[in-house]
N, C-alpha and C positions, 0 to 999 in steps of 0.2 A: 376347203381347206387345202393347204399345201404342206406337202412333208418337207421339213428341213433337217439337215444333218450338219454338225460341225463338232469341231473338237473343243471342249471348255476345260481350261486347266489341265490339258493332257488326257482328258477322258472323252471318247467318242460318244455324242449324245444324238438323239434325234426326236422330233416330235411334229405334230400336226399343227399348224398355225393359220390364222386369217391372214389375208394379205396386209391388213393394217396392224398386225401385231408388231409392237416395238420390240427391238433387241432388249430393251431393259425389262419389259414386261415378261418376255420368253425367259430371261435369266431369273427373275424374282418368282414369278407365278409357276412356270413350268418346271424350271430346274431347281427351284427352292434355294437360289443363291442369293439371299437377301442383303448381302453386303453391298450390293450395287444399289444405290439409293436414288430415289425420285424425289427431287426437291423443288422443281419449278415448273416443270412440263414445257419449258420454253427454250431450252438448250442455253440458259444463262448461268447456271450455278455450279455446274461440273460436278456434282455429287454422284452422277452416273457414269463417269469415266470409266472405260475398259479398253483393253487393247485388242484390236482386231487385225490379224495378221501383222502384228508388231507396231502398229500405229494406235496412238492413243485417239479414240472416239468418244463422243457423247451418245451413250447407248439409247437416250430418250429421243434421239433425232434419226436413229438408223431403224429400218424395218428388219425383223428377224429373217425374212427371206433373202436379204442383202447379205447376211452373214452365212448363207448356206455354203457349206464346203470350207468355211474360214477355220482359223485357229483364233480361239477367243480366250483371253486371259483377264480374270476378274480378281477382285481383292482376296477372295479365298484361296487363290493359287498363289499368292505372294510368299506365305510362309512355307517353311520346310513341312513335309508329311508328319514329322514329330511335334510339330507346333512352334518350332524354333522361329523367331521373327527373322524376316530378312534385314539388311542394312538399314533400309529406309524406315520400316516399321520401328525397329529398335530405336533408332534415332528420334523418331517421333516421340516414342515413349521417354527416352532419356532427356530430351530438351524440351519436354512439355509442348509439343507441337499440336495439340488437340485439347478442346475443352469438352463440348457436349458431344463430339465425335461425329457428328452428322455428316460432315463434309470430308472426314478423314479419308474414307476409301477413294473418293475422287482426287483429293490431294496427293495421296500416296501412288496412285496409278498415274497421275500427271507427272508426279516427280520422278517415277521410273522412266517415263518417256523422255524427259528432259535430260536425266542423267545418262540415258542411252545416247542421245544427240550430244551431249555437252557435258563430258564427265567431270569438269571442274568449273561449274558456272560461278559468276560472281553474285553477290546478293541482288544487284539491280537486274541481273538476267533471270534470277529465279523469280523475282517479283513480275518481271515481264512475262515470262512464261506462265505464270499462274493468273494472268488477267481473265481467264476464262473459268476460274474457280472462285466461288464466293464462301467465304466463312462469315458468319454472322455473330461470332463469339470473340474471336481473337483480333488482334491488330496486325496479324501476319508475321510479326516479328519472330516467335518462336518456330513458326513453320518454315520461315527462310532459313533459321539456324538449323533446324532438323535436317532439311535437305542438303544444306551444304556440309553438315557433319556426316551425313550419309555418303557424301562424296569424298570424304577423307580429309576435308579441309579443317583448319583450326577456326572454331567459331567463337574463341574467347574475345575477339576484338570487333565483333560484328555489332554496329550501333543501328538502333532503330531509325529507319529512314522515314 
């Protein structure tokens, strides 16, 4: 067992992990942050996206020991302490950017990373950025609208591509 320490959503945490413990498992099982979903175990679906030191990563492909000393942000840390949704979460709600909700945490975390890099992306740029995230319920149209709305853009004229 190896002791790891990291800051998750602004809170210092530590725990003992086996070398093979994935960050996703450490978050879900040890820290009880179950908003990070595990959907495929092959790094294809993006349901497990979190931010490590400000970069979006698929936590099912990163060992917990690799995040030792890191700043980790999960979906649980996106809303304000009083529960007020952030702009991306509110846009997903307002523009129906989710159906079953399984992919939503990874989509929101990916969207946050995109908007940090590109504050006003086009619809095609959003679609391209989300290539690593799979939604099995939607046609992505409302997800794209939600992300563009969160960026402050007018989404009334966005056509399904």
